[in-house]
Wavefront OBJ file of the C-alpha trace (Angstrom):
o trace
v 105.101 56.942 93.875
v 108.817 56.052 92.761
v 109.458 59.035 91.008
v 112.779 61.180 90.879
v 111.793 63.553 87.673
v 108.528 65.017 86.072
v 109.126 65.602 82.453
v 107.387 68.101 80.586
v 107.141 67.290 77.126
v 105.798 69.507 74.450
v 102.550 70.348 76.000
v 103.880 72.302 78.478
v 104.646 75.174 75.867
v 102.535 77.827 74.689
v 102.226 77.043 71.130
v 104.541 74.721 70.738
v 107.210 77.859 71.402
v 110.302 76.673 73.842
v 111.175 78.188 76.757
v 107.888 79.646 76.906
v 105.276 78.078 79.379
v 101.328 77.447 78.219
v 100.050 80.085 80.428
v 96.640 78.437 80.525
v 97.961 75.508 81.968
v 100.583 76.689 83.805
v 100.021 80.504 84.937
v 102.871 82.174 86.965
v 100.921 81.000 90.171
v 100.148 77.369 89.500
v 104.011 77.075 87.956
v 105.513 78.244 90.934
v 103.080 76.112 93.206
v 104.357 73.278 90.980
v 108.038 73.756 91.584
v 107.869 74.452 94.955
v 106.073 71.168 95.868
v 107.989 69.075 93.503
v 111.548 70.714 94.885
v 110.030 69.854 98.250
v 109.606 66.176 97.443
v 113.309 66.142 96.811
v 112.705 65.792 93.057
v 113.158 67.210 89.919
v 111.585 68.748 86.890
v 112.866 68.375 83.408
v 111.370 70.584 80.607
v 112.286 69.084 76.876
v 113.554 71.690 74.358
v 114.447 71.204 70.767
v 117.269 73.148 69.011
v 114.876 75.735 67.278
v 113.091 78.729 68.191
v 109.856 79.945 66.813
v 110.205 83.043 64.698
v 106.500 84.134 65.151
v 106.205 87.691 66.001
v 104.744 86.992 69.312
v 107.591 84.767 70.809
v 109.022 86.391 73.287
v 112.461 84.388 73.221
v 113.021 84.864 69.623
v 112.427 88.442 69.859
v 114.986 89.185 72.786
v 117.928 87.091 70.725
v 116.888 89.432 67.865
v 117.715 92.406 70.304
v 120.733 90.686 71.533
v 121.762 90.803 68.122
v 121.455 94.602 67.556
v 123.210 95.184 70.755
v 125.920 93.039 69.949
v 125.925 93.602 66.229
v 127.178 89.380 66.676
v 125.345 86.431 65.056
v 123.267 84.096 67.614
v 121.946 82.167 65.061
v 122.491 80.125 62.029
v 122.286 82.309 58.568
v 121.815 81.453 55.299
v 124.605 81.039 53.306
v 124.725 84.936 51.831
v 125.664 85.617 56.131
v 122.769 88.168 55.831
v 119.308 86.254 56.491
v 118.610 84.041 59.247
v 118.064 80.035 58.341
v 114.708 79.049 58.693
v 112.727 75.895 58.801
v 109.955 74.151 59.774
v 109.429 72.645 63.095
v 106.527 72.240 65.843
v 105.818 76.314 66.030
v 106.336 76.908 62.234
v 108.999 78.794 60.921
v 111.945 78.321 63.098
v 115.611 79.571 63.574
v 118.388 77.557 65.012
v 120.895 78.591 67.135
v 124.447 78.675 66.245
v 125.608 76.880 68.860
v 129.752 76.448 67.253
v 129.386 80.607 68.300
v 130.041 81.095 71.628
v 127.991 83.776 71.614
v 125.363 81.375 70.453
v 126.072 79.154 73.670
l 1 2 3 4 5 6 7 8 9 10 11 12 13 14 15 16 17 18 19 20 21 22 23 24 25 26 27 28 29 30 31 32 33 34 35 36 37 38 39 40 41 42 43 44 45 46 47 48 49 50 51 52 53 54 55 56 57 58 59 60 61 62 63 64 65 66 67 68 69 70 71 72 73 74 75 76 77 78 79 80 81 82 83 84 85 86 87 88 89 90 91 92 93 94 95 96 97 98 99 100 101 102 103 104 105 106 107
């Protein structure tokens, strides 16, 4: 089949949380096997992402980013007008925070 890349849409995520693979569809072992097979055939894997991070308590990425904010005492997310609270909006995973890409720390 003439294919140079495989695109993984939102279905690859764990409960629509970007940067986290669905553990049922993509166990660590199966994900590694898939990557090896795709790369061995000189093809690429592209995972889509959106500019938001789910704020659920079980989101590994959100927890890690919040911990990083505390350690560095610097904001990674867009804030409310009062500069204190994190701005949140609704998206695929539910309540979501948005990374401040203008801020070098966010990038």
